[in-house]
PyMOL CGO cylinders between C-alpha atoms (Angstrom):
from pymol import cmd
from pymol.cgo import CYLINDER

trace = [
    CYLINDER, -0.81, -11.96, 18.37, 0.05, -10.87, 14.81, 0.3, 1, 1, 1, 1, 1, 1,
    CYLINDER, 0.05, -10.87, 14.81, -2.71, -13.04, 13.32, 0.3, 1, 1, 1, 1, 1, 1,
    CYLINDER, -2.71, -13.04, 13.32, -5.20, -11.53, 15.76, 0.3, 1, 1, 1, 1, 1, 1,
    CYLINDER, -5.20, -11.53, 15.76, -4.28, -8.02, 14.63, 0.3, 1, 1, 1, 1, 1, 1,
    CYLINDER, -4.28, -8.02, 14.63, -4.57, -9.08, 11.00, 0.3, 1, 1, 1, 1, 1, 1,
    CYLINDER, -4.57, -9.08, 11.00, -8.00, -10.60, 11.62, 0.3, 1, 1, 1, 1, 1, 1,
    CYLINDER, -8.00, -10.60, 11.62, -9.20, -7.35, 13.22, 0.3, 1, 1, 1, 1, 1, 1,
    CYLINDER, -9.20, -7.35, 13.22, -7.92, -5.47, 10.18, 0.3, 1, 1, 1, 1, 1, 1,
    CYLINDER, -7.92, -5.47, 10.18, -9.78, -7.85, 7.90, 0.3, 1, 1, 1, 1, 1, 1,
    CYLINDER, -9.78, -7.85, 7.90, -13.04, -7.34, 9.78, 0.3, 1, 1, 1, 1, 1, 1,
    CYLINDER, -13.04, -7.34, 9.78, -12.64, -3.57, 9.51, 0.3, 1, 1, 1, 1, 1, 1,
    CYLINDER, -12.64, -3.57, 9.51, -12.00, -3.54, 5.78, 0.3, 1, 1, 1, 1, 1, 1,
    CYLINDER, -12.00, -3.54, 5.78, -14.23, -6.47, 4.84, 0.3, 1, 1, 1, 1, 1, 1,
    CYLINDER, -14.23, -6.47, 4.84, -17.29, -4.37, 3.95, 0.3, 1, 1, 1, 1, 1, 1,
    CYLINDER, -17.29, -4.37, 3.95, -15.32, -2.22, 1.53, 0.3, 1, 1, 1, 1, 1, 1,
    CYLINDER, -15.32, -2.22, 1.53, -13.85, -5.31, -0.13, 0.3, 1, 1, 1, 1, 1, 1,
    CYLINDER, -13.85, -5.31, -0.13, -17.10, -7.18, -0.50, 0.3, 1, 1, 1, 1, 1, 1,
    CYLINDER, -17.10, -7.18, -0.50, -16.88, -6.95, -4.28, 0.3, 1, 1, 1, 1, 1, 1,
    CYLINDER, -16.88, -6.95, -4.28, -13.65, -8.95, -4.15, 0.3, 1, 1, 1, 1, 1, 1,
    CYLINDER, -13.65, -8.95, -4.15, -15.04, -11.81, -2.07, 0.3, 1, 1, 1, 1, 1, 1,
    CYLINDER, -15.04, -11.81, -2.07, -15.05, -14.22, -5.00, 0.3, 1, 1, 1, 1, 1, 1,
    CYLINDER, -15.05, -14.22, -5.00, -12.01, -16.19, -6.04, 0.3, 1, 1, 1, 1, 1, 1,
    CYLINDER, -12.01, -16.19, -6.04, -11.20, -14.04, -9.06, 0.3, 1, 1, 1, 1, 1, 1,
    CYLINDER, -11.20, -14.04, -9.06, -11.88, -10.41, -9.85, 0.3, 1, 1, 1, 1, 1, 1,
    CYLINDER, -11.88, -10.41, -9.85, -11.02, -10.55, -13.53, 0.3, 1, 1, 1, 1, 1, 1,
    CYLINDER, -11.02, -10.55, -13.53, -11.46, -7.76, -16.03, 0.3, 1, 1, 1, 1, 1, 1,
    CYLINDER, -11.46, -7.76, -16.03, -10.69, -6.89, -19.60, 0.3, 1, 1, 1, 1, 1, 1,
    CYLINDER, -10.69, -6.89, -19.60, -10.44, -3.69, -21.55, 0.3, 1, 1, 1, 1, 1, 1,
    CYLINDER, -10.44, -3.69, -21.55, -8.75, -0.36, -21.16, 0.3, 1, 1, 1, 1, 1, 1,
    CYLINDER, -8.75, -0.36, -21.16, -6.33, -0.04, -18.19, 0.3, 1, 1, 1, 1, 1, 1,
    CYLINDER, -6.33, -0.04, -18.19, -7.81, 3.42, -17.59, 0.3, 1, 1, 1, 1, 1, 1,
    CYLINDER, -7.81, 3.42, -17.59, -10.74, 1.67, -15.85, 0.3, 1, 1, 1, 1, 1, 1,
    CYLINDER, -10.74, 1.67, -15.85, -8.31, 0.62, -13.15, 0.3, 1, 1, 1, 1, 1, 1,
    CYLINDER, -8.31, 0.62, -13.15, -6.92, 4.14, -12.78, 0.3, 1, 1, 1, 1, 1, 1,
    CYLINDER, -6.92, 4.14, -12.78, -10.44, 5.53, -12.44, 0.3, 1, 1, 1, 1, 1, 1,
    CYLINDER, -10.44, 5.53, -12.44, -11.30, 2.95, -9.77, 0.3, 1, 1, 1, 1, 1, 1,
    CYLINDER, -11.30, 2.95, -9.77, -8.38, 3.99, -7.59, 0.3, 1, 1, 1, 1, 1, 1,
    CYLINDER, -8.38, 3.99, -7.59, -8.50, 7.68, -8.54, 0.3, 1, 1, 1, 1, 1, 1,
    CYLINDER, -8.50, 7.68, -8.54, -5.07, 7.73, -10.17, 0.3, 1, 1, 1, 1, 1, 1,
    CYLINDER, -5.07, 7.73, -10.17, -4.13, 9.66, -13.30, 0.3, 1, 1, 1, 1, 1, 1,
    CYLINDER, -4.13, 9.66, -13.30, -3.03, 7.36, -16.13, 0.3, 1, 1, 1, 1, 1, 1,
    CYLINDER, -3.03, 7.36, -16.13, 0.41, 8.02, -17.63, 0.3, 1, 1, 1, 1, 1, 1,
    CYLINDER, 0.41, 8.02, -17.63, 0.70, 11.18, -19.68, 0.3, 1, 1, 1, 1, 1, 1,
    CYLINDER, 0.70, 11.18, -19.68, 3.71, 10.93, -21.95, 0.3, 1, 1, 1, 1, 1, 1,
    CYLINDER, 3.71, 10.93, -21.95, 6.65, 10.15, -19.68, 0.3, 1, 1, 1, 1, 1, 1,
    CYLINDER, 6.65, 10.15, -19.68, 4.89, 11.36, -16.53, 0.3, 1, 1, 1, 1, 1, 1,
    CYLINDER, 4.89, 11.36, -16.53, 3.22, 8.90, -14.16, 0.3, 1, 1, 1, 1, 1, 1,
    CYLINDER, 3.22, 8.90, -14.16, 1.51, 9.07, -10.80, 0.3, 1, 1, 1, 1, 1, 1,
    CYLINDER, 1.51, 9.07, -10.80, 3.24, 6.63, -8.46, 0.3, 1, 1, 1, 1, 1, 1,
    CYLINDER, 3.24, 6.63, -8.46, 1.00, 5.00, -5.85, 0.3, 1, 1, 1, 1, 1, 1,
    CYLINDER, 1.00, 5.00, -5.85, 2.33, 4.39, -2.35, 0.3, 1, 1, 1, 1, 1, 1,
    CYLINDER, 2.33, 4.39, -2.35, 1.29, 4.26, 1.34, 0.3, 1, 1, 1, 1, 1, 1,
    CYLINDER, 1.29, 4.26, 1.34, -1.14, 1.40, 0.47, 0.3, 1, 1, 1, 1, 1, 1,
    CYLINDER, -1.14, 1.40, 0.47, -4.05, 1.34, -1.98, 0.3, 1, 1, 1, 1, 1, 1,
    CYLINDER, -4.05, 1.34, -1.98, -2.92, 4.57, -3.65, 0.3, 1, 1, 1, 1, 1, 1,
    CYLINDER, -2.92, 4.57, -3.65, -3.47, 6.56, -0.46, 0.3, 1, 1, 1, 1, 1, 1,
    CYLINDER, -3.47, 6.56, -0.46, -0.56, 8.72, -1.61, 0.3, 1, 1, 1, 1, 1, 1,
    CYLINDER, -0.56, 8.72, -1.61, 0.20, 9.61, -5.24, 0.3, 1, 1, 1, 1, 1, 1,
    CYLINDER, 0.20, 9.61, -5.24, 3.40, 11.31, -6.30, 0.3, 1, 1, 1, 1, 1, 1,
    CYLINDER, 3.40, 11.31, -6.30, 4.26, 12.51, -9.78, 0.3, 1, 1, 1, 1, 1, 1,
    CYLINDER, 4.26, 12.51, -9.78, 7.32, 10.91, -11.36, 0.3, 1, 1, 1, 1, 1, 1,
    CYLINDER, 7.32, 10.91, -11.36, 8.83, 11.96, -14.68, 0.3, 1, 1, 1, 1, 1, 1,
    CYLINDER, 8.83, 11.96, -14.68, 10.98, 9.64, -16.79, 0.3, 1, 1, 1, 1, 1, 1,
    CYLINDER, 10.98, 9.64, -16.79, 13.95, 11.57, -18.16, 0.3, 1, 1, 1, 1, 1, 1,
    CYLINDER, 13.95, 11.57, -18.16, 15.35, 10.76, -21.58, 0.3, 1, 1, 1, 1, 1, 1,
    CYLINDER, 15.35, 10.76, -21.58, 18.35, 9.13, -19.90, 0.3, 1, 1, 1, 1, 1, 1,
    CYLINDER, 18.35, 9.13, -19.90, 15.97, 6.88, -17.91, 0.3, 1, 1, 1, 1, 1, 1,
    CYLINDER, 15.97, 6.88, -17.91, 14.29, 5.61, -21.07, 0.3, 1, 1, 1, 1, 1, 1,
    CYLINDER, 14.29, 5.61, -21.07, 17.66, 4.99, -22.71, 0.3, 1, 1, 1, 1, 1, 1,
    CYLINDER, 17.66, 4.99, -22.71, 18.86, 3.07, -19.65, 0.3, 1, 1, 1, 1, 1, 1,
    CYLINDER, 18.86, 3.07, -19.65, 15.71, 0.93, -19.63, 0.3, 1, 1, 1, 1, 1, 1,
    CYLINDER, 15.71, 0.93, -19.63, 15.96, 0.20, -23.35, 0.3, 1, 1, 1, 1, 1, 1,
    CYLINDER, 15.96, 0.20, -23.35, 19.64, -0.69, -23.02, 0.3, 1, 1, 1, 1, 1, 1,
    CYLINDER, 19.64, -0.69, -23.02, 18.94, -3.10, -20.17, 0.3, 1, 1, 1, 1, 1, 1,
    CYLINDER, 18.94, -3.10, -20.17, 16.15, -4.77, -22.14, 0.3, 1, 1, 1, 1, 1, 1,
    CYLINDER, 16.15, -4.77, -22.14, 18.41, -5.25, -25.16, 0.3, 1, 1, 1, 1, 1, 1,
    CYLINDER, 18.41, -5.25, -25.16, 21.15, -6.65, -22.93, 0.3, 1, 1, 1, 1, 1, 1,
    CYLINDER, 21.15, -6.65, -22.93, 18.76, -9.01, -21.13, 0.3, 1, 1, 1, 1, 1, 1,
    CYLINDER, 18.76, -9.01, -21.13, 17.25, -10.60, -24.23, 0.3, 1, 1, 1, 1, 1, 1,
    CYLINDER, 17.25, -10.60, -24.23, 19.00, -13.77, -25.34, 0.3, 1, 1, 1, 1, 1, 1,
    CYLINDER, 19.00, -13.77, -25.34, 16.76, -14.06, -28.39, 0.3, 1, 1, 1, 1, 1, 1,
    CYLINDER, 16.76, -14.06, -28.39, 14.07, -12.13, -30.22, 0.3, 1, 1, 1, 1, 1, 1,
    CYLINDER, 14.07, -12.13, -30.22, 11.13, -14.04, -28.74, 0.3, 1, 1, 1, 1, 1, 1,
    CYLINDER, 11.13, -14.04, -28.74, 8.09, -13.28, -26.57, 0.3, 1, 1, 1, 1, 1, 1,
    CYLINDER, 8.09, -13.28, -26.57, 9.61, -15.29, -23.69, 0.3, 1, 1, 1, 1, 1, 1,
    CYLINDER, 9.61, -15.29, -23.69, 12.80, -13.26, -23.75, 0.3, 1, 1, 1, 1, 1, 1,
    CYLINDER, 12.80, -13.26, -23.75, 10.82, -10.04, -23.98, 0.3, 1, 1, 1, 1, 1, 1,
    CYLINDER, 10.82, -10.04, -23.98, 9.01, -11.00, -20.77, 0.3, 1, 1, 1, 1, 1, 1,
    CYLINDER, 9.01, -11.00, -20.77, 12.36, -11.61, -19.10, 0.3, 1, 1, 1, 1, 1, 1,
    CYLINDER, 12.36, -11.61, -19.10, 13.51, -8.19, -20.29, 0.3, 1, 1, 1, 1, 1, 1,
    CYLINDER, 13.51, -8.19, -20.29, 10.35, -6.57, -18.93, 0.3, 1, 1, 1, 1, 1, 1,
    CYLINDER, 10.35, -6.57, -18.93, 10.99, -8.14, -15.52, 0.3, 1, 1, 1, 1, 1, 1,
    CYLINDER, 10.99, -8.14, -15.52, 14.52, -6.75, -15.38, 0.3, 1, 1, 1, 1, 1, 1,
    CYLINDER, 14.52, -6.75, -15.38, 13.29, -3.36, -16.59, 0.3, 1, 1, 1, 1, 1, 1,
    CYLINDER, 13.29, -3.36, -16.59, 10.61, -3.17, -13.89, 0.3, 1, 1, 1, 1, 1, 1,
    CYLINDER, 10.61, -3.17, -13.89, 13.23, -3.95, -11.26, 0.3, 1, 1, 1, 1, 1, 1,
    CYLINDER, 13.23, -3.95, -11.26, 15.42, -1.15, -12.62, 0.3, 1, 1, 1, 1, 1, 1,
    CYLINDER, 15.42, -1.15, -12.62, 12.53, 1.32, -12.76, 0.3, 1, 1, 1, 1, 1, 1,
    CYLINDER, 12.53, 1.32, -12.76, 11.59, 0.56, -9.15, 0.3, 1, 1, 1, 1, 1, 1,
    CYLINDER, 11.59, 0.56, -9.15, 15.15, 1.33, -8.08, 0.3, 1, 1, 1, 1, 1, 1,
    CYLINDER, 15.15, 1.33, -8.08, 15.16, 4.62, -10.02, 0.3, 1, 1, 1, 1, 1, 1,
    CYLINDER, 15.16, 4.62, -10.02, 11.75, 5.65, -8.69, 0.3, 1, 1, 1, 1, 1, 1,
    CYLINDER, 11.75, 5.65, -8.69, 12.62, 4.50, -5.18, 0.3, 1, 1, 1, 1, 1, 1,
    CYLINDER, 12.62, 4.50, -5.18, 15.69, 6.71, -4.98, 0.3, 1, 1, 1, 1, 1, 1,
    CYLINDER, 15.69, 6.71, -4.98, 13.92, 9.81, -6.26, 0.3, 1, 1, 1, 1, 1, 1,
    CYLINDER, 13.92, 9.81, -6.26, 10.71, 9.41, -4.24, 0.3, 1, 1, 1, 1, 1, 1,
    CYLINDER, 10.71, 9.41, -4.24, 12.12, 7.82, -1.10, 0.3, 1, 1, 1, 1, 1, 1,
    CYLINDER, 12.12, 7.82, -1.10, 10.29, 4.50, -1.57, 0.3, 1, 1, 1, 1, 1, 1,
    CYLINDER, 10.29, 4.50, -1.57, 12.03, 1.47, -0.05, 0.3, 1, 1, 1, 1, 1, 1,
    CYLINDER, 12.03, 1.47, -0.05, 9.22, -1.05, -0.04, 0.3, 1, 1, 1, 1, 1, 1,
    CYLINDER, 9.22, -1.05, -0.04, 9.52, -4.22, 2.01, 0.3, 1, 1, 1, 1, 1, 1,
    CYLINDER, 9.52, -4.22, 2.01, 8.59, -7.51, 0.40, 0.3, 1, 1, 1, 1, 1, 1,
    CYLINDER, 8.59, -7.51, 0.40, 5.02, -8.80, 0.58, 0.3, 1, 1, 1, 1, 1, 1,
    CYLINDER, 5.02, -8.80, 0.58, 2.25, -7.62, 2.85, 0.3, 1, 1, 1, 1, 1, 1,
    CYLINDER, 2.25, -7.62, 2.85, 2.98, -5.77, 6.08, 0.3, 1, 1, 1, 1, 1, 1,
    CYLINDER, 2.98, -5.77, 6.08, -0.04, -4.18, 7.71, 0.3, 1, 1, 1, 1, 1, 1,
    CYLINDER, -0.04, -4.18, 7.71, 2.27, -1.87, 9.64, 0.3, 1, 1, 1, 1, 1, 1,
    CYLINDER, 2.27, -1.87, 9.64, 3.08, -0.25, 6.29, 0.3, 1, 1, 1, 1, 1, 1,
    CYLINDER, 3.08, -0.25, 6.29, -0.40, 1.18, 5.78, 0.3, 1, 1, 1, 1, 1, 1,
    CYLINDER, -0.40, 1.18, 5.78, -0.02, 4.96, 5.52, 0.3, 1, 1, 1, 1, 1, 1,
    CYLINDER, -0.02, 4.96, 5.52, 3.78, 4.75, 5.34, 0.3, 1, 1, 1, 1, 1, 1,
    CYLINDER, 3.78, 4.75, 5.34, 4.93, 6.70, 2.25, 0.3, 1, 1, 1, 1, 1, 1,
    CYLINDER, 4.93, 6.70, 2.25, 7.94, 4.39, 1.82, 0.3, 1, 1, 1, 1, 1, 1,
    CYLINDER, 7.94, 4.39, 1.82, 5.74, 1.28, 1.46, 0.3, 1, 1, 1, 1, 1, 1,
    CYLINDER, 5.74, 1.28, 1.46, 3.47, -0.19, -1.22, 0.3, 1, 1, 1, 1, 1, 1,
    CYLINDER, 3.47, -0.19, -1.22, 0.76, -2.83, -1.15, 0.3, 1, 1, 1, 1, 1, 1,
    CYLINDER, 0.76, -2.83, -1.15, -0.35, -4.97, -4.08, 0.3, 1, 1, 1, 1, 1, 1,
    CYLINDER, -0.35, -4.97, -4.08, -2.73, -2.30, -5.41, 0.3, 1, 1, 1, 1, 1, 1,
    CYLINDER, -2.73, -2.30, -5.41, 0.12, 0.22, -5.45, 0.3, 1, 1, 1, 1, 1, 1,
    CYLINDER, 0.12, 0.22, -5.45, 2.46, -2.28, -7.09, 0.3, 1, 1, 1, 1, 1, 1,
    CYLINDER, 2.46, -2.28, -7.09, -0.05, -3.42, -9.73, 0.3, 1, 1, 1, 1, 1, 1,
    CYLINDER, -0.05, -3.42, -9.73, -0.94, 0.16, -10.60, 0.3, 1, 1, 1, 1, 1, 1,
    CYLINDER, -0.94, 0.16, -10.60, 2.67, 1.34, -10.76, 0.3, 1, 1, 1, 1, 1, 1,
    CYLINDER, 2.67, 1.34, -10.76, 3.85, -1.65, -12.79, 0.3, 1, 1, 1, 1, 1, 1,
    CYLINDER, 3.85, -1.65, -12.79, 1.02, -1.04, -15.25, 0.3, 1, 1, 1, 1, 1, 1,
    CYLINDER, 1.02, -1.04, -15.25, 2.06, 2.61, -15.56, 0.3, 1, 1, 1, 1, 1, 1,
    CYLINDER, 2.06, 2.61, -15.56, 5.72, 1.71, -16.04, 0.3, 1, 1, 1, 1, 1, 1,
    CYLINDER, 5.72, 1.71, -16.04, 4.86, -0.84, -18.74, 0.3, 1, 1, 1, 1, 1, 1,
    CYLINDER, 4.86, -0.84, -18.74, 2.59, 1.65, -20.52, 0.3, 1, 1, 1, 1, 1, 1,
    CYLINDER, 2.59, 1.65, -20.52, 5.52, 4.07, -20.72, 0.3, 1, 1, 1, 1, 1, 1,
    CYLINDER, 5.52, 4.07, -20.72, 7.69, 1.25, -22.09, 0.3, 1, 1, 1, 1, 1, 1,
    CYLINDER, 7.69, 1.25, -22.09, 4.96, 0.40, -24.59, 0.3, 1, 1, 1, 1, 1, 1,
    CYLINDER, 4.96, 0.40, -24.59, 4.68, 4.03, -25.70, 0.3, 1, 1, 1, 1, 1, 1,
    CYLINDER, 4.68, 4.03, -25.70, 8.42, 4.04, -26.42, 0.3, 1, 1, 1, 1, 1, 1,
    CYLINDER, 8.42, 4.04, -26.42, 8.17, 0.95, -28.62, 0.3, 1, 1, 1, 1, 1, 1,
    CYLINDER, 8.17, 0.95, -28.62, 9.97, -1.32, -26.17, 0.3, 1, 1, 1, 1, 1, 1,
    CYLINDER, 9.97, -1.32, -26.17, 7.25, -4.00, -26.32, 0.3, 1, 1, 1, 1, 1, 1,
    CYLINDER, 7.25, -4.00, -26.32, 7.22, -5.90, -29.61, 0.3, 1, 1, 1, 1, 1, 1,
    CYLINDER, 7.22, -5.90, -29.61, 5.31, -9.04, -28.63, 0.3, 1, 1, 1, 1, 1, 1,
    CYLINDER, 5.31, -9.04, -28.63, 3.02, -7.83, -25.85, 0.3, 1, 1, 1, 1, 1, 1,
    CYLINDER, 3.02, -7.83, -25.85, 0.43, -5.23, -24.93, 0.3, 1, 1, 1, 1, 1, 1,
    CYLINDER, 0.43, -5.23, -24.93, -0.35, -3.89, -21.47, 0.3, 1, 1, 1, 1, 1, 1,
    CYLINDER, -0.35, -3.89, -21.47, -3.70, -4.97, -20.05, 0.3, 1, 1, 1, 1, 1, 1,
    CYLINDER, -3.70, -4.97, -20.05, -5.85, -3.89, -17.11, 0.3, 1, 1, 1, 1, 1, 1,
    CYLINDER, -5.85, -3.89, -17.11, -4.76, -5.28, -13.71, 0.3, 1, 1, 1, 1, 1, 1,
    CYLINDER, -4.76, -5.28, -13.71, -6.79, -8.02, -12.06, 0.3, 1, 1, 1, 1, 1, 1,
    CYLINDER, -6.79, -8.02, -12.06, -6.93, -9.78, -8.70, 0.3, 1, 1, 1, 1, 1, 1,
    CYLINDER, -6.93, -9.78, -8.70, -7.41, -13.17, -7.09, 0.3, 1, 1, 1, 1, 1, 1,
    CYLINDER, -7.41, -13.17, -7.09, -8.42, -13.95, -3.55, 0.3, 1, 1, 1, 1, 1, 1,
    CYLINDER, -8.42, -13.95, -3.55, -11.19, -15.35, -1.40, 0.3, 1, 1, 1, 1, 1, 1,
    CYLINDER, -11.19, -15.35, -1.40, -12.23, -13.28, 1.62, 0.3, 1, 1, 1, 1, 1, 1,
    CYLINDER, -12.23, -13.28, 1.62, -15.03, -15.70, 2.48, 0.3, 1, 1, 1, 1, 1, 1,
    CYLINDER, -15.03, -15.70, 2.48, -12.58, -18.60, 2.76, 0.3, 1, 1, 1, 1, 1, 1,
    CYLINDER, -12.58, -18.60, 2.76, -10.18, -16.38, 4.67, 0.3, 1, 1, 1, 1, 1, 1,
    CYLINDER, -10.18, -16.38, 4.67, -12.89, -15.62, 7.21, 0.3, 1, 1, 1, 1, 1, 1,
    CYLINDER, -12.89, -15.62, 7.21, -14.08, -19.22, 7.54, 0.3, 1, 1, 1, 1, 1, 1,
    CYLINDER, -14.08, -19.22, 7.54, -10.55, -20.58, 7.99, 0.3, 1, 1, 1, 1, 1, 1,
    CYLINDER, -10.55, -20.58, 7.99, -9.49, -17.71, 10.26, 0.3, 1, 1, 1, 1, 1, 1,
    CYLINDER, -9.49, -17.71, 10.26, -6.46, -16.91, 8.09, 0.3, 1, 1, 1, 1, 1, 1,
    CYLINDER, -6.46, -16.91, 8.09, -7.00, -13.51, 6.44, 0.3, 1, 1, 1, 1, 1, 1,
    CYLINDER, -7.00, -13.51, 6.44, -3.49, -13.32, 4.96, 0.3, 1, 1, 1, 1, 1, 1,
    CYLINDER, -3.49, -13.32, 4.96, -3.61, -16.70, 3.22, 0.3, 1, 1, 1, 1, 1, 1,
    CYLINDER, -3.61, -16.70, 3.22, -6.48, -15.81, 0.88, 0.3, 1, 1, 1, 1, 1, 1,
    CYLINDER, -6.48, -15.81, 0.88, -6.17, -12.03, 0.87, 0.3, 1, 1, 1, 1, 1, 1,
    CYLINDER, -6.17, -12.03, 0.87, -7.28, -10.43, -2.44, 0.3, 1, 1, 1, 1, 1, 1,
    CYLINDER, -7.28, -10.43, -2.44, -4.09, -9.81, -4.35, 0.3, 1, 1, 1, 1, 1, 1,
    CYLINDER, -4.09, -9.81, -4.35, -3.66, -7.57, -7.40, 0.3, 1, 1, 1, 1, 1, 1,
    CYLINDER, -3.66, -7.57, -7.40, -1.20, -7.84, -10.27, 0.3, 1, 1, 1, 1, 1, 1,
    CYLINDER, -1.20, -7.84, -10.27, -0.31, -6.02, -13.48, 0.3, 1, 1, 1, 1, 1, 1,
    CYLINDER, -0.31, -6.02, -13.48, -0.91, -7.94, -16.70, 0.3, 1, 1, 1, 1, 1, 1,
    CYLINDER, -0.91, -7.94, -16.70, 0.80, -8.33, -20.07, 0.3, 1, 1, 1, 1, 1, 1,
    CYLINDER, 0.80, -8.33, -20.07, -0.87, -10.06, -23.03, 0.3, 1, 1, 1, 1, 1, 1,
    CYLINDER, -0.87, -10.06, -23.03, 1.14, -11.85, -25.69, 0.3, 1, 1, 1, 1, 1, 1,
    CYLINDER, 1.14, -11.85, -25.69, -0.19, -10.32, -28.91, 0.3, 1, 1, 1, 1, 1, 1,
    CYLINDER, -0.19, -10.32, -28.91, -0.05, -13.40, -31.14, 0.3, 1, 1, 1, 1, 1, 1,
    CYLINDER, -0.05, -13.40, -31.14, -1.49, -15.98, -28.76, 0.3, 1, 1, 1, 1, 1, 1,
    CYLINDER, -1.49, -15.98, -28.76, -3.66, -13.88, -26.46, 0.3, 1, 1, 1, 1, 1, 1,
    CYLINDER, -3.66, -13.88, -26.46, -2.01, -15.53, -23.45, 0.3, 1, 1, 1, 1, 1, 1,
    CYLINDER, -2.01, -15.53, -23.45, -1.98, -13.22, -20.45, 0.3, 1, 1, 1, 1, 1, 1,
    CYLINDER, -1.98, -13.22, -20.45, 0.82, -13.01, -17.93, 0.3, 1, 1, 1, 1, 1, 1,
    CYLINDER, 0.82, -13.01, -17.93, 0.79, -11.66, -14.39, 0.3, 1, 1, 1, 1, 1, 1,
    CYLINDER, 0.79, -11.66, -14.39, 3.66, -9.23, -13.77, 0.3, 1, 1, 1, 1, 1, 1,
    CYLINDER, 3.66, -9.23, -13.77, 3.81, -9.23, -9.98, 0.3, 1, 1, 1, 1, 1, 1,
    CYLINDER, 3.81, -9.23, -9.98, 6.36, -7.01, -8.24, 0.3, 1, 1, 1, 1, 1, 1,
    CYLINDER, 6.36, -7.01, -8.24, 4.59, -7.06, -4.85, 0.3, 1, 1, 1, 1, 1, 1,
    CYLINDER, 4.59, -7.06, -4.85, 6.15, -10.36, -3.77, 0.3, 1, 1, 1, 1, 1, 1,
    CYLINDER, 6.15, -10.36, -3.77, 9.66, -8.98, -3.44, 0.3, 1, 1, 1, 1, 1, 1,
    CYLINDER, 9.66, -8.98, -3.44, 11.36, -5.91, -2.02, 0.3, 1, 1, 1, 1, 1, 1,
    CYLINDER, 11.36, -5.91, -2.02, 11.61, -2.71, -4.03, 0.3, 1, 1, 1, 1, 1, 1,
    CYLINDER, 11.61, -2.71, -4.03, 13.90, -3.10, -7.05, 0.3, 1, 1, 1, 1, 1, 1,
    CYLINDER, 13.90, -3.10, -7.05, 13.76, -6.90, -7.26, 0.3, 1, 1, 1, 1, 1, 1,
    CYLINDER, 13.76, -6.90, -7.26, 12.64, -8.49, -10.51, 0.3, 1, 1, 1, 1, 1, 1,
    CYLINDER, 12.64, -8.49, -10.51, 8.88, -9.21, -10.50, 0.3, 1, 1, 1, 1, 1, 1,
    CYLINDER, 8.88, -9.21, -10.50, 7.45, -12.64, -11.17, 0.3, 1, 1, 1, 1, 1, 1,
    CYLINDER, 7.45, -12.64, -11.17, 6.10, -13.04, -14.71, 0.3, 1, 1, 1, 1, 1, 1,
    CYLINDER, 6.10, -13.04, -14.71, 3.81, -16.05, -15.00, 0.3, 1, 1, 1, 1, 1, 1,
    CYLINDER, 3.81, -16.05, -15.00, 0.67, -17.14, -16.85, 0.3, 1, 1, 1, 1, 1, 1,
    CYLINDER, 0.67, -17.14, -16.85, -2.35, -15.69, -15.08, 0.3, 1, 1, 1, 1, 1, 1,
    CYLINDER, -2.35, -15.69, -15.08, -3.92, -19.13, -14.64, 0.3, 1, 1, 1, 1, 1, 1,
    CYLINDER, -3.92, -19.13, -14.64, -0.78, -20.34, -12.84, 0.3, 1, 1, 1, 1, 1, 1,
    CYLINDER, -0.78, -20.34, -12.84, -0.55, -17.31, -10.57, 0.3, 1, 1, 1, 1, 1, 1,
    CYLINDER, -0.55, -17.31, -10.57, -1.85, -17.41, -6.98, 0.3, 1, 1, 1, 1, 1, 1,
    CYLINDER, -1.85, -17.41, -6.98, -3.90, -20.54, -7.50, 0.3, 1, 1, 1, 1, 1, 1,
    CYLINDER, -3.90, -20.54, -7.50, -4.55, -21.84, -3.97, 0.3, 1, 1, 1, 1, 1, 1,
    CYLINDER, -4.55, -21.84, -3.97, -3.34, -19.27, -1.48, 0.3, 1, 1, 1, 1, 1, 1,
    CYLINDER, -3.34, -19.27, -1.48, -0.71, -16.63, -0.99, 0.3, 1, 1, 1, 1, 1, 1,
    CYLINDER, -0.71, -16.63, -0.99, 1.94, -19.30, -0.44, 0.3, 1, 1, 1, 1, 1, 1,
    CYLINDER, 1.94, -19.30, -0.44, 1.45, -20.29, -4.09, 0.3, 1, 1, 1, 1, 1, 1,
    CYLINDER, 1.45, -20.29, -4.09, 2.91, -17.04, -5.43, 0.3, 1, 1, 1, 1, 1, 1,
    CYLINDER, 2.91, -17.04, -5.43, 5.68, -17.68, -7.98, 0.3, 1, 1, 1, 1, 1, 1,
    CYLINDER, 5.68, -17.68, -7.98, 9.38, -16.95, -7.91, 0.3, 1, 1, 1, 1, 1, 1,
    CYLINDER, 9.38, -16.95, -7.91, 10.84, -13.82, -9.46, 0.3, 1, 1, 1, 1, 1, 1,
    CYLINDER, 10.84, -13.82, -9.46, 11.89, -13.94, -13.11, 0.3, 1, 1, 1, 1, 1, 1,
    CYLINDER, 11.89, -13.94, -13.11, 15.61, -14.46, -13.71, 0.3, 1, 1, 1, 1, 1, 1,
]
cmd.load_cgo(trace, "trace")
């Protein structure tokens, strides 16, 4: 029954997602392209527009107080076991989890893990577009405060295959899935920072983009610890 409802949903939204029918919808350049695509204001200082209710249907302004930034910076310092790019990525994961908890309390967002089509239009829920957009905004604020030494924030990208989903009759398995992206400055290696997989406030997965969501949605990685 649930798969039948999901398939109907896929058929309804398929025309609007035709541009994502290929296996990878990769992009490079300024993250502001992503904000323009989904009609979201990019961060302005410590103010961000938080996407929720699925695909940025709702956008609510959130302001990082000075105490928030200090708490984030303190957690990142505490998390790092060494001054390395790897440890910075771990620190970013913990910081994103903290930020989601702070934002969730103030805006009433208590997002369930993964995809739940019942959540569409629910202001407490977020899909992968919401999560990718918000994580990008949060990391841009961190970057602006000098909390990223070894990485820069890149434009989000997606993987998925709607054609295969339709042919195999499993729309969830190959659903186009978006993620925020960090790039290691020295090597140019990009990392998916994916907070959609887990419930609000859990650490996101941070994994090389080529190792992220390779075959199907069951291939999504574990959260970063």
